[in-house]
N, C-alpha and C positions, 0 to 999 in steps of 0.2 A: 084614476077617478077623476071625472070631468068636474071643474070648479067654473061656475058661471060667474066670473068676476072680470073686471076690466084687465087686470094683471094677467089672468089666465089667457084671455082672448089675445092680449099683445104678445105673450110669450108664444103662442100658437102661430101667430102672424109672423113673428120674427124667425121662428124656426122654419117655416115654410119658405120665407124669403131667402133665407140662407141656403137652403136646399136647392132652390130654383136658380139662385145665383150661381152656384157650383155647377149645375147642369148647363146653364146658358155658357159659362166660361169653357166647359168641356166641349161644347159645339163649336165655339169660335177659335179655340187654341189647338192647332194640329198637333202640338207636342203633348197635350194633356192625355194622360193614361187612365186617370181616375178623378171622380168628382163627387161630392157629397156633402153631408152635414151629419155630425154626430151629436145627437141630443141625449145627454146623460140624465136629466130629470132633477127635480128639486130634492135637496136633501142628501145627495150622494156625497160621501166623504171625499175629500180631495185626493187622498191616496188612492182610492178606488178609481176615481175619474182619471187620474194619471196612469194608472196601470192599464184601463181600458184604452186610453188614448195610444199609449205605447204599443199595446197588443194590435191595434187596428193599423197602426203606421207599419209595424214590422210585417204584417200580413200584406199590405199594399206595396210595400217595397220588395217583398219576396216575390209577389205576382207581377211586379212591374219594376224591374231594377232600373236604377237612375240611368245607368250607361245604355240601357235600351231605349230610352225616350229621346227623340230627335229635338232637343231643347235648342232655341235660337242662340 
């Protein structure tokens, strides 16, 4: 549900900036294998947010093992 508030607009701007920043880094860093931003939303319990973060990281690491990245 969209809320037309200053806080709502600021959150959308921050989320967009973080996503753009990740993609920009991905373009500049030859060793980058993935980039993005996870937006969990307002009111999500910390335990659920933590589980979602862990599942996302596990999938990224499964698809792009650390030893396969050409880190400097």
